[in-house]
C-alpha positions in Angstrom: 63.0 -28.2 3.1 59.4 -27.4 3.2 56.9 -29.9 4.6 54.1 -29.2 2.2 52.4 -31.4 -0.5 53.2 -30.2 -4.0 49.7 -31.1 -5.2 47.2 -30.0 -2.5 49.4 -27.8 -0.3 48.6 -29.8 2.8 51.0 -29.0 5.7 51.7 -29.8 9.3 49.1 -29.3 12.1 49.7 -28.0 15.6 47.9 -30.1 18.2 47.7 -30.4 22.0 48.5 -33.6 23.7 46.4 -34.1 26.8 47.6 -35.9 29.9 45.3 -37.5 32.5 45.2 -34.3 34.4 44.3 -32.4 31.2 47.6 -30.5 30.9 48.3 -29.5 27.4 51.6 -30.1 25.6 52.1 -28.7 22.1 52.9 -31.1 19.4 52.9 -31.3 15.6 51.3 -33.8 13.3 53.2 -33.9 10.0 52.0 -34.9 6.6 52.9 -38.3 5.2 55.0 -37.0 2.3 56.7 -39.2 -0.3 59.3 -38.1 -2.8 58.3 -39.2 -6.3 59.4 -38.4 -9.8 56.3 -37.1 -11.7 56.6 -35.7 -15.2 60.4 -35.7 -14.9 60.4 -33.6 -11.7 61.2 -34.7 -8.1 58.3 -33.6 -6.0 57.0 -34.2 -2.5 53.5 -35.5 -2.6 51.2 -36.7 0.2 50.0 -40.3 0.2 46.4 -39.3 -0.3 47.2 -37.4 -3.5 49.5 -40.2 -4.6 46.7 -42.8 -4.1 44.2 -40.6 -6.0 46.7 -40.0 -8.8 47.1 -43.8 -9.2 43.4 -44.4 -9.6 42.4 -41.1 -11.4 45.5 -39.4 -13.0 43.5 -36.4 -14.3 42.3 -35.6 -10.7 45.6 -34.4 -9.3 47.7 -31.8 -11.1 51.2 -30.9 -9.9 52.3 -27.3 -10.1 49.0 -25.4 -10.2 48.1 -26.6 -6.7 44.5 -27.3 -7.8 43.2 -30.7 -6.8 39.8 -32.2 -7.6 39.7 -35.0 -5.0 36.6 -37.2 -4.8 34.2 -36.5 -1.9 34.3 -38.9 1.0 31.6 -41.5 0.9 29.5 -42.1 4.0 27.3 -45.0 4.8 23.7 -44.7 3.8 21.3 -45.1 6.7 18.1 -47.1 6.0 
C-alpha cells in the first residue's frame, strides 16, 4: 500500500545517517499515518492533518488533496 497522506499528500523522506567519521548511510523517514474512517471511507491520514481536522474540520478536505493548514507561530522578539 502507498505511504502517503490522503489529505496533504505528504510522503516518506530519504535522509543520510551520519556516523562519527561522517560516513553516509541512506535511510528513510516515514510519515506517521493513521487509518481512520472519515465520511464513511477508510483513509490513511497523517497525525498533523488529523489534529488539524479535530480543531478545524473545514481546514482539511479529503479527496481533493487541498489543505489549508494554519501557519506555524513563532515567538515574538521584544
